[in-house]
N, C-alpha and C positions, 0 to 999 in steps of 0.2 A: 598554415603554409610552412614548408620545410625549406630552410636556406642552408647553403653550403658554408661551413665554418671557415673563416679566414685566418684564425689565430694559428700561430706556430705550434707544432706538437712538442710536448715536453721530452718524450723519448722516441727513438726510432722504432719501426715495426719489428725489426729483428730482435731487439732487446725485449720488447713487450711479449713476443711469442715465446722467447726463451724463459722469461719469468713465469709465464702461464704453465709451461711444461714442468718447471720445478715445483710450482705450487700443487700441481695435480699428481706429482710423483708419490709412490707408496712409501718412499724413504723420507719424505719431507715431514719434519716434526709438526704435530697438530697443536693448535692453540686451544686450550681448555678454558671455557668461560665458567667461572665459579658462580654457582647459584646459591649464595649464602642465605640461610633461612631467615635471619634477622636483618637482612640488608634494608636500610632505609626505615626501619621500624623503631629501633631503640636509640635514644639520645643520651648524651652525657648528662648526668645528674647535677654536674657543677656548672658547666658552661652552656649546655643546651645544644651542643654540636652533635651531628650524627655520628654514631659509633662506627668505626671502620673494622672490617673483618678480614682476617688473613689466615692462611693455612701454614702451619709450622710443624714439620715432622708428622704429618698425617692428622694433626689435631687443629680444629678451627678455634681461633681466638678473636675476641673483640676488644678494642681499646679506643680511647679518645686521642685524636691527633694533636690536640692542644692548639688548634688554629685560632681559637678565640681567647688566647691568653689563659688557658685553663691551667690551674696549678696541679699538674698531674702527680706531684709528689704526695698530695693528700689522698690520692686514690690508689686502689689496687690496679696496677697498670694493665694487666691482661686478664680477661675472663673467658673461661672455656664455654663453648656453646652448649654442651650437654648439661653443665651445671646450671646454666640459665634456664634451660628447658625444664629441669626439675623444679625450679622456683615457680615457673609459669604454671605447671601442672598443679602445684600446691595452691596457687591463686584461683585456678578453676575450681578446685575442691571447696573453696570458701563459699561457692554459690549453691552447694548441695544442701538440701534440707535433711536434717538428721531425724526428724519425726515425719515419717511418710504420710500419716493421716492428715497432716496439715497441707499437703500438696493441693488437694481439692479446694481448700479455703483460699490459697494464694491465687489459683486459677480464677476463682470467682472474683477476688479482689482486683485482679488485672482487668477482667471484663468490666467491672464497675468503674474503674479508673477511666475507661474510654466511653462511659455512658453518654456524657455530654456531646462528645464528638459524633457518636453514632446517631444521636437524636438530631444533630445538625444535618448529617447526611440524609436521614429520613425526611426531614423538613424540605431539604433542597429537592429531593426526588419528587416529593408531593407537589411542590410548586411547578416543577417541570411537566409533570403529568397533567396538571390542571391546564397549563398553557396548551398542551397537546390536544386536550378535549375541546378547548375553545377554537383552535385552528380547524379541527375536523368538522365542527359545527358550521364554521364559516364556509368551508369548502362545499358542504352539503347545500347550504343556502344559496351560494353562488351558482351551483350547478342547476338548481331549480330556477333561479332568475334567468340563467342563460336559456333554458328550455322555454321559459315564458316570454323571452325576448326583452326582458327588462334591461339587461346589459348586453353590449355588443361583443363580438368574438375577440376583438383586440384587447378590451379591458379584462375579459374573462381569462384569456391566456396569460396576460401579465400578472394579474392577482393570483391566479392559480399557481403559476411558477414561483411567485414570491412566497406564498403560504406553504407550498410543498418543500421548498428549500429550507424554510425555518423548521418545518415539521421533521425533516430528516436530521437537521442539526440537533433538535431537541431529543430525538430518539437516540442519537449517539451519546448525548450528554447523560441521559437516563441510564444507559448501559454502563457508561464510565463511572457514574456515581454509585451504581449498584455494586459494581465490582470493587470499587474503592472501599465501600462500606464493609463488604465481606472480608477484604484483605486487611483492613484496619482492625476489624473485630478479631481476626485470627492472629494478628501480629503478636500480641502479648502472650498468647498461648504458645506460639512457636518459639518465642524467646525463652519462655520458661522451660519448655521441653529441651531446648538446646543447652540451656545452662546446666541442667541436671546430668547431661551426658557429655559435656564439652571435654572433660579430661580424657574420657575413653575415646572420643572421636579424634582428639589430638594424638594420642598414643598410637592408635591403629593406622593413622594416615602416613603414607610414604611420600606423599606429594607436598613439596615445600610450598607451592602456591596455595593449596587448600589450607595449609596450616596458617599461612600469612593472612588469608581472608578471615579465618576464625579469630586470629589475634586482633585484626583491625575492627572486626565486628564487636568484640568484647571489650577491648581496652582503648580508651581515648588517648592515653599517654603511657609510655614505658620509658623509664629513666634509669640508667645504670650509674651507681656510685659505690665505690669500694667493694665491687663484686656483688652488690645486692641490687635487686630490681625494685624500684618504686613504681607504683602504677595508679592510674585513675580509670575507673570503668566508664564506658560510654553511657549516656543518660539512661537508656532503657535498663541496662545491666546494673547501673547504680541504684535505681529504684528497687530492683529485685534483690540486690545485695543487702540493702537496708532491711528489707522485709525478712530475708533469710537470717540476718544477724539477730533480729528480734525474736524470731520463732525458734532459733537454736539456743537461746539463752537458758541459763540454769534455772531462772525463776519459772519459765514456762514449763520446763521439764517437771519441776515439783508440782506445779499447778495441774498438769495432766494426770499425775498420779492421784491427786486428791479428787479431781473431777470424775475419775473412773469409779469412785465409790458411790453407793446409793445412800442418800441422806433421809429418804422418807421412811417412816416407821413401818415395820412389818405388820402391825395390828393397829386398828383405830382405838383411841382411848375410850370412846363410849361403847 
């Protein structure tokens, strides 16, 4: 229901109309909403507060407001956005494998790490399909009993509706589990492929929102202290980062060179 308001107006109609004309005028200054790239993403490394971003002389700077009793004297007070972007691109680079032939091995390892989860999905789907078969057999038997007059029409309709409802729910669950299985299986591969091209994707994108999504996907925490970014990867990228760190080590490089040689004798001794 719509009721007529009885409260007094704050301004008269003439004033309201005049303000609306001014707002729509071509000479009225426009309010520019700043879409700062790192808004709400980076925290102060000392007090944990959100870094504030401002535009000064065409340059974007970030700083801590010190609302949490942050001792800003110990920090570099202002940090330029482009300088922080360069630091982030370098951190993306730490995920890149320097020995390309090991990429296939890591993909296989990612798949193996999900093996238990995949087996659980398969077992769940197997149980659901077994229940489906049971219900289908019961429906067939019920139909024959109805034809033979063993059960009346009311009982047949009631049970048939019950079994068909459960059968439809099982079918939806099987489809959902199958899709989840496929998505889960592919997740590790997608993360790996993204990690290898994250720096290029970030550089090429002109969309601040896409960049923010990439940052949130990759980094669990970004903290600014004395002009330097400290970071923690999200769980999936942390696992990958550890694997990349191991495969990029100097020991592995030397081992690769040795393993490329053939140690078997060219002629048999006998």
